[in-house]
N, C-alpha and C positions, 0 to 999 in steps of 0.2 A: 611364434617367436618365444624363445626360452628366456627365463629370467636371468638376473645377474649371476655370473659365475663367481662363487666365493673363493677367496684365497686367504689362507691364514696370514697373520701379521708377519711371520718369519719369512714366508715366501714372497710377500709383497716387499718386505725390506730387502730381500735378496735381489729382486728385480730392480728395485730402486738403486741398490748398490752398483749394479751394472750401469745404470743410467748416469750415476754421479761419479763413478770411478775415473781415474785418469784415462785419457784416450788410449785405446789399445794400439798395437802396431799398425792396424788398418782400421778405417772407419767401419762402424757396424753396417751391415747390409740389411736390406729388407727383402722378405720372401713371402710369396703366397704358396702355401702347400696345399695340394689337392687331396682331399679325403672326403668321404661321404659325411654328411652332417652327423649321422649316428656315430661314426668312428671318431670324428673330431670331438664330439661330446664325451666319449669314453676317455679320451686323452686328457681332458681337464676335469673329469668328474671327481677324482680323489684329491682333495686339497693337499698341496705340498708334494704331490707325486705326479706332476704333469709330464706328458711325453707327446712326441709326434711320430707318425709312421706314414711314409709315403710310397708311391709306386709299388704297391703290392708287397711292401716289406723289404725292398731292396736297400742295401747299405750305401751304394755309391752316391745317390743324391743327398743322403744325410751327411756325407763327408764334406760336401760343399758348404754346409751351414756351420758357422763357427760360434763359439761362446760370445755372447753380447749381441749377436744378430737378432733382429726382430722378425717374428713370423706370425702371419695371420692364416688361419685355416679356412680354405675355400668354403663358401656359403657363409663366411664371416660369423662363425660359431664361437671361435676363441682366438685370442691374440696374446702374445707374450714374448719373453726374451729367452733365447737359447742358453742353456747352462753349459758349463765346461764338461768335457768328456767325449769320448768316441761313441759312435753308434754301437749298440749292443743288441745281441740276439735275445728274443723273448719267446719262450715256448707257449703258444696259445692252445696247445693240444691238437690232436688229430693230425700231427705231422706238419703243421704250419708253424714255422719259426721265423717271424719277420724281424727286421732290425728297427730299432727305435732310437730316438735321441731325446734327452730330458729338456723340458721347457718350464720356465717359471711363468705360468699364465697370470695375467692381471684381471681384476674384476671387469667384466664387460657384458653387454647385452648383445644378443645376436642381431645382425643387421642385414637387410636385403641388398644385393649387389646392384639391381636395376637402377635405383636413383643415383648411383655414383658413376655409371658408365660414361656419361658425357664429360665428366671431370677427370677421369683417369688418364694419365700420360701413357700407360701401356696399351691402351685401346687405340689402335690406328684406324680401324674400320668398324664402325658400330654394328654392321651386318655380320661381322665375324669376330665379335668381341671375345668369344670363348676359345679362340684358337690357341692362345698361350697355355690354357689349362691342360691341354693334352700332354704337356711335358711332365706334369706331376709336381714340379717344383720350379718356380721361376722367380728371378729377382725383379723388384720394383723400386721406384724412386722413393725418397723421403716424402715427397709431396703425396704420392699415392698411399703410402703407409699412414700418413697423417689423416688423409680423408677417411680411411678405413677406421682408424682409431677413434676419430671424432664421431663417426656414424655409430660406432659401438659404445660410445660413452666411456671409453677406456681412459685411465689416468695417463696423460701424456708424459709426465715426468718419469713415471715408472718405466716407460718405454724408451726414455732418452729422446723424446721428441719435443719436449716443452721446456 
């Protein structure tokens, strides 16, 4: 398990602003984004410059995620609030140009998924609990996002959950 992901005060303030701003035209949604733990750590490694990348860099899934939505990266490595802006291409060299979306990650500890399986609303069948993950990005309830945030020790107010 990795230590607390640091976030500069300005980025934390930005995430808190989303949580305390007047309600957007639609309620924020909650997402689990599937990425390897190593890739998820890269996305939140540079303070103030967080991003997410899913489905081998495809743009279409990122277009479903809107500013103010909450996202937890699978393996529960990082958690944050999606920032305004469209998905953008990022040249990683070698001909790989995936799409990314910016995220204001909040301080959090990595957390294992297994202890939460019986409490998740999105898990219909414990024997096949990972079936949703094959989609690369899927919506979850406020209840489930709250479970993840608490397990990670994330500040609930900064995520708009408290």
